[in-house]
C-alpha positions as CSV (number, residue, x, y, z in Angstrom):
1,X,-20.2,161.5,153.0
2,X,-18.0,163.9,155.0
3,X,-18.4,167.7,154.3
4,X,-15.7,169.4,152.2
5,X,-12.8,170.4,154.5
6,X,-12.0,174.1,154.9
7,X,-8.3,173.4,155.5
8,X,-5.8,172.1,153.1
9,X,-5.3,168.3,153.0
10,X,-2.4,166.9,155.0
11,X,1.1,166.5,153.4
12,X,2.1,163.5,151.5
13,X,3.6,161.6,154.4
14,X,0.3,161.3,156.4
15,X,-1.5,160.3,153.2
16,X,0.9,157.5,152.7
17,X,0.6,156.5,156.3
18,X,-3.2,156.4,156.0
19,X,-3.0,154.3,152.8
20,X,-0.7,151.8,154.6
21,X,-3.1,151.7,157.5
22,X,-6.0,151.0,155.1
23,X,-4.1,148.2,153.6
24,X,-3.3,146.7,157.0
25,X,-6.9,146.9,158.1
26,X,-8.2,145.3,154.9
27,X,-6.3,142.1,155.4
28,X,-8.3,140.8,158.4
29,X,-11.5,141.6,156.5
30,X,-10.6,139.4,153.5
31,X,-9.2,136.6,155.8
32,X,-12.5,136.4,157.7
33,X,-14.4,136.4,154.4
34,X,-12.3,133.5,153.0
35,X,-12.6,131.5,156.3
36,X,-16.4,131.7,156.3
37,X,-16.5,130.9,152.6
38,X,-14.4,127.8,152.9
39,X,-16.3,126.6,156.0
40,X,-19.5,126.9,154.0
41,X,-18.1,124.9,151.1
42,X,-16.5,122.3,153.4
43,X,-19.8,121.8,155.2
44,X,-21.4,120.0,152.2
45,X,-18.6,117.7,151.2
46,X,-19.6,114.8,153.5
47,X,-23.3,115.1,152.7
48,X,-23.6,115.9,149.0
49,X,-22.9,112.3,147.9
50,X,-25.5,110.7,150.2
51,X,-28.0,113.4,149.2
52,X,-27.6,112.4,145.5
53,X,-28.1,108.8,146.6
54,X,-31.6,109.7,147.8
55,X,-32.6,110.1,144.1
56,X,-31.0,107.0,142.8
57,X,-31.9,103.3,143.0
58,X,-28.6,101.6,142.8
59,X,-24.9,102.1,143.7
60,X,-24.0,102.3,140.0
61,X,-26.6,105.1,139.5
62,X,-25.4,106.8,142.6
63,X,-21.9,106.9,141.4
64,X,-22.9,108.1,137.9
65,X,-25.2,110.9,139.1
66,X,-22.8,112.1,141.7
67,X,-20.2,112.4,138.9
68,X,-22.7,114.4,136.8
69,X,-23.4,116.8,139.7
70,X,-19.7,117.3,140.5
71,X,-18.9,117.7,136.8
72,X,-21.6,120.4,136.4
73,X,-20.0,122.7,139.0
74,X,-16.5,122.2,137.7
75,X,-17.4,122.6,134.1
76,X,-19.3,125.9,134.7
77,X,-16.6,127.2,137.1
78,X,-13.9,126.4,134.5
79,X,-15.5,128.8,132.0
80,X,-16.8,131.3,134.6
81,X,-13.7,131.9,136.6
82,X,-11.6,133.7,133.9
83,X,-14.6,135.9,133.1
84,X,-15.3,136.8,136.7
85,X,-11.6,137.6,137.2
86,X,-11.7,140.0,134.3
87,X,-14.9,141.6,135.6
88,X,-13.2,142.1,139.0
89,X,-10.3,143.9,137.2
90,X,-12.9,146.3,135.7
91,X,-15.6,146.7,138.4
92,X,-13.5,146.0,141.5
93,X,-13.1,142.9,143.7
94,X,-16.0,143.7,146.2
95,X,-18.9,143.4,143.7
96,X,-17.6,140.1,142.2
97,X,-17.1,138.7,145.7
98,X,-20.7,139.7,146.6
99,X,-21.9,137.9,143.4
100,X,-20.0,134.8,144.5
101,X,-21.5,134.8,148.0
102,X,-25.0,135.2,146.5
103,X,-24.4,132.3,144.1
104,X,-23.2,130.1,146.9
105,X,-26.2,130.9,149.1
106,X,-28.6,130.2,146.2
107,X,-26.8,126.9,145.5
108,X,-26.9,125.7,149.1
109,X,-30.5,126.6,149.7
110,X,-31.8,125.1,146.5
111,X,-29.7,122.0,146.9
112,X,-31.1,121.5,150.4
113,X,-34.7,121.9,149.0
114,X,-34.1,119.8,145.8
115,X,-36.7,117.2,145.0
116,X,-35.1,115.8,141.8
117,X,-31.7,115.1,140.2
118,X,-32.2,117.7,137.5
119,X,-32.5,120.4,140.1
120,X,-29.2,119.4,141.7
121,X,-27.5,119.5,138.3
122,X,-29.0,122.8,137.3
123,X,-28.2,124.6,140.5
124,X,-24.6,123.3,140.5
125,X,-24.2,124.7,136.9
126,X,-25.5,128.1,138.1
127,X,-23.4,128.3,141.3
128,X,-20.2,127.1,139.4
129,X,-20.6,129.9,136.9
130,X,-21.0,132.5,139.6
131,X,-18.4,131.3,142.1
132,X,-14.8,132.5,141.7
133,X,-14.2,133.7,145.3
134,X,-10.8,132.0,145.8
135,X,-9.3,133.6,142.7
136,X,-10.8,137.1,143.5
137,X,-9.6,136.8,147.1
138,X,-6.1,136.2,145.9
139,X,-6.4,139.3,143.6
140,X,-7.7,141.3,146.6
141,X,-4.6,140.4,148.7
142,X,-2.3,141.4,145.8
143,X,-4.1,144.7,145.6
144,X,-3.6,145.6,149.3
145,X,-0.1,144.2,149.7
146,X,3.3,145.7,148.7
147,X,5.4,143.2,146.6
148,X,7.6,142.3,149.6
149,X,4.6,141.5,151.7
150,X,2.7,139.2,149.2
151,X,4.5,135.9,150.0
152,X,3.7,136.2,153.7
153,X,0.1,137.4,153.1
154,X,-0.6,134.7,150.6
155,X,0.5,132.2,153.2
156,X,-1.9,133.8,155.7
157,X,-4.7,133.4,153.1
158,X,-3.7,129.8,152.5
159,X,-4.0,129.2,156.2
160,X,-7.6,130.4,156.1
161,X,-8.3,128.1,153.2
162,X,-6.9,125.2,155.2
163,X,-8.6,126.1,158.4
164,X,-12.0,126.4,156.6
165,X,-11.5,123.0,155.0
166,X,-10.6,121.5,158.4
167,X,-13.7,122.9,160.2
168,X,-16.2,122.6,157.4
169,X,-16.2,118.8,156.7
170,X,-16.3,117.8,160.3
171,X,-19.2,120.2,161.0
172,X,-21.0,119.0,157.9
173,X,-20.5,115.4,159.1
174,X,-21.9,116.1,162.6
175,X,-24.8,118.1,161.2
176,X,-25.5,115.5,158.5
177,X,-25.8,112.9,161.2
178,X,-28.7,114.9,162.6
179,X,-30.4,115.6,159.2
180,X,-28.9,115.2,155.8
181,X,-30.3,118.5,154.6
182,X,-29.2,120.6,157.6
183,X,-25.6,121.3,156.5
184,X,-26.9,122.9,153.3
185,X,-29.1,125.4,155.2
186,X,-26.3,126.2,157.6
187,X,-23.9,126.7,154.7
188,X,-26.4,128.9,153.0
189,X,-26.8,130.9,156.1
190,X,-23.0,131.4,156.3
191,X,-22.9,132.5,152.7
192,X,-25.7,135.1,153.4
193,X,-23.7,136.2,156.5
194,X,-20.7,136.7,154.2
195,X,-22.7,138.7,151.8
196,X,-24.0,141.0,154.6
197,X,-20.5,141.3,155.9
198,X,-19.2,142.2,152.5
199,X,-21.9,144.9,151.9
200,X,-21.4,146.7,155.3
201,X,-17.8,145.9,156.3
202,X,-15.5,144.6,153.5
203,X,-13.8,147.6,151.8
204,X,-13.0,147.7,148.1
205,X,-9.3,146.9,147.3
206,X,-8.9,148.0,143.7
207,X,-8.8,151.9,143.2
208,X,-10.6,153.2,140.2
209,X,-7.2,154.5,138.7
210,X,-5.9,150.9,138.5
211,X,-9.0,149.3,136.8
212,X,-8.9,148.2,133.2
213,X,-11.5,147.4,130.6
214,X,-12.6,143.8,130.2
215,X,-10.6,142.1,127.4
216,X,-13.3,139.6,126.3
217,X,-10.9,137.8,123.9
218,X,-8.6,136.8,126.8
219,X,-11.4,136.2,129.4
220,X,-11.6,132.5,128.7
221,X,-9.7,129.3,129.8
222,X,-8.6,128.4,126.3
223,X,-6.4,131.5,126.2
224,X,-4.8,130.6,129.6
225,X,-4.1,127.0,128.4
226,X,-2.5,128.3,125.2
227,X,-0.2,130.3,127.4
228,X,0.7,127.1,129.3
229,X,1.9,125.5,126.1
230,X,4.3,128.4,125.5
231,X,6.1,128.2,128.8
232,X,9.9,128.0,128.6
233,X,12.2,126.2,131.1
234,X,9.5,124.2,132.8
235,X,9.4,121.2,130.5
236,X,8.0,118.0,131.9
237,X,7.0,119.7,135.2
238,X,3.8,120.8,133.4
239,X,2.9,117.1,132.9
240,X,3.9,116.4,136.5
241,X,1.5,119.1,137.8
242,X,-1.3,117.9,135.5
243,X,-1.0,114.2,136.5
244,X,-0.6,115.0,140.2
245,X,-3.6,117.4,140.2
246,X,-5.8,114.9,138.4
247,X,-4.9,112.2,141.0
248,X,-5.7,114.6,143.8
249,X,-9.0,115.7,142.4
250,X,-10.1,112.1,141.7
251,X,-9.3,111.3,145.3
252,X,-11.3,114.3,146.6
253,X,-14.4,113.5,144.4
254,X,-14.5,109.7,145.2
255,X,-13.4,109.6,148.9
256,X,-16.9,109.8,150.4
257,X,-18.5,107.3,148.0
258,X,-15.6,105.0,148.2
259,X,-15.6,104.8,152.0
260,X,-19.4,104.5,151.9
261,X,-19.3,101.6,149.4
262,X,-16.4,99.8,151.1
263,X,-16.8,100.4,154.8
264,X,-20.4,101.6,155.1
265,X,-19.3,105.0,156.5
266,X,-21.9,107.8,156.9
267,X,-21.6,111.6,157.0
268,X,-20.1,111.6,160.5
269,X,-17.3,109.1,159.7
270,X,-16.5,110.9,156.5
271,X,-16.5,114.3,158.1
272,X,-13.9,113.1,160.7
273,X,-11.7,111.5,158.1
274,X,-11.7,114.6,156.0
275,X,-11.0,116.6,159.1
276,X,-7.9,114.5,159.7
277,X,-6.7,115.0,156.1
278,X,-7.2,118.8,156.5
279,X,-5.3,118.9,159.8
280,X,-2.4,117.0,158.3
281,X,-2.3,119.4,155.3
282,X,-2.3,122.5,157.5
283,X,0.4,121.1,159.8
284,X,2.7,120.0,156.9
285,X,2.1,122.9,154.4
286,X,1.9,125.5,157.1
287,X,5.0,124.6,159.0
288,X,6.8,121.2,158.5
289,X,7.7,121.9,154.9
290,X,9.8,124.9,155.9
291,X,11.9,122.6,158.1
292,X,12.2,120.1,155.2
293,X,13.3,122.8,152.8
294,X,16.1,123.8,155.1
295,X,17.5,120.2,154.9
296,X,16.8,119.2,151.3
297,X,16.4,120.8,147.9
298,X,12.8,121.2,146.5
299,X,13.6,118.7,143.8
300,X,14.4,116.0,146.3
301,X,11.3,116.8,148.4
302,X,9.1,116.8,145.3
303,X,10.3,113.3,144.3
304,X,10.0,111.9,147.8
305,X,6.5,113.4,148.1
306,X,5.4,112.0,144.8
307,X,6.6,108.5,145.8
308,X,4.9,108.9,149.2
309,X,1.6,109.9,147.5
310,X,1.7,107.1,145.0
311,X,2.2,104.6,147.8
312,X,-0.6,106.2,149.9
313,X,-3.1,106.0,147.1
314,X,-2.4,102.3,146.6
315,X,-2.7,101.7,150.4
316,X,-6.0,103.6,150.6
317,X,-7.4,101.5,147.7
318,X,-6.2,98.2,149.3
319,X,-7.5,99.1,152.9
320,X,-9.7,96.5,154.4
321,X,-10.7,98.4,157.6
322,X,-11.7,102.0,158.1
323,X,-9.0,102.7,160.6
324,X,-6.4,102.0,157.9
325,X,-7.5,105.2,156.1
326,X,-6.4,107.2,159.1
327,X,-3.1,105.3,159.4
328,X,-2.2,106.1,155.8
329,X,-3.0,109.8,156.2
330,X,-0.5,109.9,159.1
331,X,2.2,107.9,157.1
332,X,1.8,110.2,154.0
333,X,3.7,113.0,155.6
334,X,5.9,113.8,152.6
335,X,3.0,113.4,150.2
336,X,1.5,116.7,151.5
337,X,4.8,118.4,150.6
338,X,4.9,117.4,146.9
339,X,2.6,119.9,145.4
340,X,4.0,123.0,147.2
341,X,7.5,121.9,146.2
342,X,6.6,121.5,142.5
343,X,4.7,124.8,142.4
344,X,7.8,126.6,143.8
345,X,9.9,125.0,141.1
346,X,7.6,126.1,138.4
347,X,7.4,129.6,139.8
348,X,11.2,129.8,140.1
349,X,11.6,128.7,136.5
350,X,9.8,131.9,135.4
351,X,11.2,135.4,135.4
352,X,9.8,138.2,137.4
353,X,7.8,139.5,134.4
354,X,6.0,136.3,133.7
355,X,5.0,135.1,137.2
356,X,1.4,135.9,136.9
357,X,1.0,134.3,133.4
358,X,2.9,131.2,134.6
359,X,0.9,130.6,137.7
360,X,-2.3,131.5,136.0
361,X,-1.6,128.9,133.3
362,X,-1.0,126.3,136.0
363,X,-4.2,127.3,137.7
364,X,-6.1,126.7,134.4
365,X,-4.5,123.3,134.1
366,X,-5.7,122.5,137.7
367,X,-9.2,123.6,136.8
368,X,-9.2,121.4,133.8
369,X,-8.2,118.3,135.9
370,X,-10.9,119.3,138.4
371,X,-13.5,119.0,135.5
372,X,-12.2,115.7,134.3
373,X,-11.8,114.0,137.8
374,X,-15.5,113.6,138.7
375,X,-16.2,111.9,135.3
376,X,-13.3,109.5,135.6
377,X,-13.7,108.7,139.3
378,X,-17.5,108.3,139.1
379,X,-17.1,106.0,136.1
380,X,-14.7,103.7,137.9
381,X,-16.9,103.6,141.1
382,X,-19.9,102.8,138.9
383,X,-18.0,99.9,137.4
384,X,-17.2,98.3,140.7
385,X,-20.3,99.4,142.7
386,X,-21.9,96.0,142.4
387,X,-19.1,94.3,144.4
388,X,-19.7,93.3,148.0
389,X,-18.6,95.6,150.8
390,X,-14.9,95.2,151.6
391,X,-13.9,93.9,148.2
392,X,-10.5,95.2,147.3
393,X,-11.5,96.1,143.7
394,X,-13.7,98.9,145.0
395,X,-10.4,100.8,145.4
396,X,-10.1,101.1,141.6
397,X,-10.2,104.9,141.7
398,X,-7.3,105.0,144.2
399,X,-5.3,102.5,142.2
400,X,-5.6,104.8,139.2
401,X,-4.5,107.7,141.4
402,X,-1.4,105.7,142.4
403,X,-0.6,104.9,138.7
404,X,-1.0,108.6,137.8
405,X,1.2,109.7,140.6
406,X,3.8,107.0,139.7
407,X,3.9,108.3,136.2
408,X,4.3,111.9,137.5
409,X,7.3,110.6,139.6
410,X,8.9,109.2,136.5
411,X,8.4,112.4,134.6
412,X,9.8,114.5,137.5
413,X,12.9,112.3,137.6
414,X,13.4,112.7,133.9
415,X,13.0,116.4,134.1
416,X,15.4,116.9,136.9
417,X,18.0,114.6,135.2
418,X,17.6,116.6,131.9
419,X,17.8,119.9,133.8
420,X,21.1,118.9,135.6
421,X,22.5,117.8,132.2
422,X,21.6,121.1,130.5
423,X,23.0,123.0,133.5
424,X,26.3,121.0,133.4
425,X,26.6,121.6,129.6
426,X,26.0,125.3,130.0
427,X,28.6,125.5,132.7
428,X,31.2,123.5,130.6
429,X,30.5,125.8,127.6
430,X,31.0,128.9,129.8
């Protein structure tokens, strides 16, 4: 602590300048934190399914228990995230981030040392309950950013999420090719590094004057979902978001097992395939979508993207050779634009006073689909796991994703048609 100054403090202008400097300096800290966090999470994606397979005796059991392990994390995170967000409003972002890093490190190390399935399920429950780093990082950015800076800075944060997801899976695949347990220890080491970085470097973003008591009644996902049902002016877009999110999470949770069952891929092949998906997402969502929005309305891009995604899911499910998975990723250019376009439409439908509530409700819906997806996807894979390698029916989870995305497309078209009719009626009445 510095000694008490003997001269009066500087005038208001330098204080404001110092505060602006502090905010600017804090942004690289949180970006580095998010990058390490996402690399650590991405490391285990290609190797968790085969690790679960070490404790099972058949492909059907493999699919079932992988679904249980994935569900355990999502279920605990669904209930834990709102509570951790409320605690960060009261105690500050930094201690909750440190708690999340600790939970991640514990999860990775215990998973790497696990000797039974119950250990995997138990540690995923614990880590899911303690991990809300993404949501707290977004709150951190809002704390240190002026309103006019937030859109740009959220984009920078999104780039770190994307970069971490690009680097993590391919590193996990390469390390998993050496030893299946190695990525978990490397990921645990990164989480520990993040905790040390947070303790000694990462500044707190929420001043004491802006903190508020924990409202326990609202610190739960049920309250957020109730708010979702009360949205005005969004209509069927809520269902579009839910169906599209469910399809996406089913794909994420079944990709590795599907390619293993159908093509015999290992951690290395899956790591590179997920790397390709991540690179395409960063390129499209980080740059190409801006070009598309200059040439077409978000409604048109959303519909084209939904159709592209529905087609891509069907093609992935019908693929007979591994290289086809890469080809479909490249062809699904507009598919990566669908979700950002729909999210912008939902956000634009809300007024300035309800932005946080609206996007928070959508986030709760996404969390709910993330909980349901492993159960649905694992059940479908278990149902077709007895089929010989290369059988088209192994693509059942992706065919379901295609159907869900097709239904989302129909609902989006109905919503846009109804919205145009209401707009025309209002204009005629005026």
